[in-house]
N, C-alpha and C positions, 0 to 999 in steps of 0.2 A: 314540493317536488316529491313524487312517488318513488319509493326505493324498491329495488328488486328484492324478492324473498331471499332470506339467508339460506345457507346450505342445509342447516338442520331442518328448516321448514320444508324444503324440497325433498329431503330424504324421507321425512315422515309421510309426506303426501304420496310419494311413489310407493312407499311400503304399504300404504292402505290400498293403492290401486293395483298392485302386483297380482293379487289373486283373481281379479276380474278384468284385467287390462286386455287380454286377448279377445275376450268375448265382446267387450264394449267398444274398444278402440280399433281392434283388428280390421273390421269392415270399413271403418271410416277412413283409414289410411292405406287401404289395400292398393289403390292405383298409384299413389306416390311411392310406396314401398317397392312395387314391381317395376316402376319406371327407373328407380335408383338401381335396382339389381340389373336391369337391362343395360343401363349405362356402364355399370361395373363390368359386365360381361364383354361389352364392346372394347373396353380398355384392357381387361384381362389382368391376371396376376393376383396381387394381394390388396385387400381392402381393409381399411381401419374404419369400423362403423362406430361413430361416436353417438352415444345414446342408444345403444343396442337394445335396451329394454329387456324383454323376455325372449329375444332371439326369434321373434315372429318372422323375420325376413330370411332366416337361414335357408329355407326350402326354395326361395326365389332365386338363389344363386346356383350356378352349375358346379360340377365336380372340379373344374379347373381353377375355381376361385378360392383363395384362402382368406378367411375372414378373421380379423382380430376385433373383438367387440369390447367397448368400455361403457360404463354407465355409473352414475352417481349413486344408484340404488342397489344395495346388496340383495334385497329380495327379488328385484328384477333380474340381476345377474344370476342368482340361484336358479331361477326359472329358465334362463338362457342355457345354463349348463345342463339342465335336465333335457332340454330340447336338442342339444348337441348329441346326437346319437349316431351309431354306425349306419343307420338307415338314411341319415341326412345326405343329400347329394353334395353339399358343399363341405369344405374342410374348415372347421372353426376352432378357435381357442379363446 
């Protein structure tokens, strides 16, 4: 039986991907990311984004949406924190 990768393996993998994630994976997941943000806008309010990664989805939300993002990868979260700027339309933490 195949086992899931352990936490340390996943953390190392995402640490390697963090610097290039937006360029390589951003276009691949754009439709799903935008669909999720649209659904969140329809519900409104506060969103917990599990696996927020680099925060690529922040600009897909509107100003009325408050986003709390979590991720297993500290390098990904660090990039999300940089993306969280006053210019962003959503409120994130």
